N, C-alpha and C positions, 0 to 999 in steps of 0.2 A: 884419110879418114874412112873411106869406104872399105878398104881392106881390113882395117881393125874391126869394123862393124861386122863383117863377114866372119871373122875369127870368133867374135863373141857369140854370134848366132849359132855357130857350129859347136862351140864349147858348152853352151847352155843345155842342149838336149842330153849331152853326155853326163853332165853333173846331175841333171834331173833323173836320168836312168840309174845312175849309181845310188842316188838317194832312195829311189823307189826300190831298188834291189835290197838295200839295207833294211828298209822298213818291212818289206815282205819277209825277209829272213827272220827278223825279230818277231814279227807276228806269227810266222810259221812255228817258231820255237814255242811261243806262248800257247798257241792252239794245240800243238802236239802234246805238250806237257799236261794241259788241262784235259784233253781227251783221254790220255793215258790214266790220269787220276780217276776218271769216270768209268774206267774199265774197258776202254777201246784199245784195240791193237792197231797202232799206226805204222805206216810204211814210209820209208824215207822218200823225200822229194826235194828237188831243187826248184820246182815250179811254184806258181802262185796258187796251188791247191794242195789239199791233203787227202790222201786215200786212207781209209780206215775201215776196220771191221768192228761191229758192235752187235753182240748177240741179241740183246733186248733193249727196248721193246721191238716186237716184230713190225709194228706200224710206225717206225720212227719217222720216216719221210712225211707221212700224212700228219702226224702229231706236230712236227716242227713247222709244217706248212700252216697249220692253224695258228701258230704263234708268229707267223710272218717270215719264216726262214725256209728257203728253198734249197734242198740238198739233192745231189744226184745219186739215185740208186744205181748201183752197178750190177744189179741182178741179171741183166742181159749181157754182161761181159762173159767171155768164154771161161768156163770152169769156176765161175763165182755164183754165189747165191744171194738172197735178199738181205744178208747181214753185212754187205760191203757197200760203202758209200764214198762219195767224194764231195768235199766242200771247198769253196774258194776262200783264200786268205783275204780278209778285208781290213778296214781300219780298226784300231784297238777298241774303240767304243762299241762298234758293231760286233766284234769278236767276243767281248765281255757279255753282251746281250745274248749272243748265240749260246755261249756256254751256260748262262743262267737258264735259258729256255730248255736246253738239253737236260740240265739237272731237274727241272720241273717235270719234264716228260718222263724221265726215269722214275722220279718219286711218285708220280701219279700212277705209273704202271705197277709199282710195288704196292701202293695202297689199294689199287683196284684188282690186284692179282693177275695183271696182264703180262707178267713176265714169264 
């Protein structure tokens, strides 16, 4: 009985990891497509984050922070400027809210002439 218990305990993390990998891959595809539709240039990734370039608005990080989303500015990366960002892949509901917030920030920038 103890041996079987050990096998189950070792198998569970592997099943969990595989499930997490599939979920991250699915959400990465969703976010990448949504970012591309909003004019972002995305760069391939197998990780749980997405690296992208978005020209406008210039204060994207600050505007999204006001809406409760923290994104990583990559302005201090070698040979990059303030138009490059990195975001984490999250649960679908959070990703939907992120994309909605990004659309709102872009629309507000257009309305206010901040682009």
